[in-house]
C-alpha positions in Angstrom: -5.8 -3.3 5.0 -6.6 0.1 5.1 -4.4 0.4 2.4 -6.3 -2.2 0.4 -9.8 -0.8 1.2 -7.8 2.9 -0.1 -7.2 1.3 -3.0 -10.5 0.4 -3.7 -11.6 4.3 -3.4 -9.1 4.9 -6.0 -10.6 2.4 -7.9 -13.9 4.0 -7.8 -12.2 7.5 -8.6 -11.2 6.0 -12.2 -14.4 4.4 -13.0 -12.3 0.8 -12.6 -15.2 -0.9 -9.8 -18.5 0.4 -12.1 -16.7 -1.8 -14.5 -16.3 -4.9 -12.4 -19.9 -4.6 -10.8 -21.8 -7.4 -11.3 -19.4 -9.6 -13.3 -19.2 -13.3 -12.0 -16.9 -15.4 -10.1 -14.0 -17.1 -11.0 -10.0 -17.3 -11.2 -9.7 -15.0 -13.5 -12.5 -12.7 -13.2 -13.1 -8.7 -13.3 -14.1 -9.1 -9.8 -10.6 -11.4 -8.8 -8.5 -9.1 -11.0 -10.0 -6.0 -9.3 -8.8 -7.3 -6.1 -5.4 -8.3 -6.9 -5.0 -5.0 -8.0 -5.7 -3.2 -5.3 -3.5 -5.4 -3.2 -1.1 -4.0 -6.0 -2.1 -0.3 -5.0 -1.5 -1.5 -0.9 1.9 -2.4 -2.0 2.2 0.8 -4.3 1.2 3.2 -0.7 3.1 0.7 1.4 6.6 1.5 -0.6 6.1 5.4 -0.7 4.0 5.7 3.0 7.4 6.7 4.9 8.3 9.2 2.3 5.4 10.7 2.5 5.2 11.2 5.8 2.7 9.7 7.1 3.8 7.1 9.2 7.5 6.9 10.9 8.3 3.6 10.0 8.0 0.7 7.5 10.0 -2.4 9.1 10.5 -5.9 7.3 7.8 -7.3 9.7 5.5 -4.6 8.9 5.9 -5.5 5.6 5.4 -9.4 6.3 2.7 -8.6 8.7 0.9 -7.3 4.9 1.7 -10.3 3.2 0.3 -12.6 5.5 -3.1 -10.5 6.0 -3.1 -10.6 1.8 -2.8 -14.4 2.2 -5.1 -15.0 5.1 -7.9 -13.7 3.2 -7.7 -15.7 -0.6 -10.0 -16.9 -1.3 -8.7 -20.9 -1.7 -7.7 -20.5 2.1 -10.8 -19.4 3.8 -12.6 -22.1 0.8 -10.3 -24.7 2.4 -10.9 -23.7 6.1 -14.6 -23.1 5.7 -15.9 -25.8 3.4 -12.8 -28.5 3.3 -12.6 -27.6 -0.2 -11.5 -25.3 -3.3 -13.7 -24.2 -5.3 -12.0 -21.6 -7.8 -14.9 -20.8 -9.9 -16.4 -19.1 -7.0 -13.6 -17.0 -6.5 -14.0 -13.1 -5.9 -10.9 -12.3 -3.9 -8.1 -14.6 -5.6 -5.7 -17.0 -4.2 -3.5 -16.6 -1.1 -0.3 -17.0 -3.5 -2.1 -14.2 -5.9 -2.3 -11.9 -3.6 1.0 -11.9 -1.6 2.7 -11.9 -5.6 0.3 -8.3 -6.7 1.3 -6.9 -3.2 4.7 -7.4 -3.6 4.5 -6.1 -7.1 3.2 -2.5 -5.5 5.6 -2.9 -3.2 8.8 -3.8 -5.1 7.5 -1.3 -7.7 6.4 1.5 -6.2 4.3 2.2 -9.4 0.8 1.9 -10.0 1.4 1.6 -13.6 2.9 -2.1 -12.6 -0.7 -2.8 -11.3 -2.3 -3.4 -14.5 -4.0 -7.0 -13.3 -7.0 -6.5 -16.3 -4.0 -7.2 -19.0 -2.9 -10.7 -19.1 -2.7 -13.4 -16.9 -3.0 -13.4 -13.1 
């Protein structure tokens, strides 16, 4: 979660958040793309965390915990649990599956360039 929030700082420095601010919600919205990019950047961070000395060990259980956390805050899961139904037109963070997939993409590649959620389908 901390890596995801730090990724938002990186996005802010790159000007991404300025482009997203005030955008409409929806399953392909700029807001969703921004959140998925932050998930991907968090995966990139996790891929390099041990070699940078920021953490001593990153076990598969730690990665699984990160994936579970990403999935737990997917718009679909939150809406189903709080409203009993899912409305993708109001999404601002993406689905649980998308969040897991983009974190994994960042982790598996270890490269920020793999996190282009603004081109193509998400």
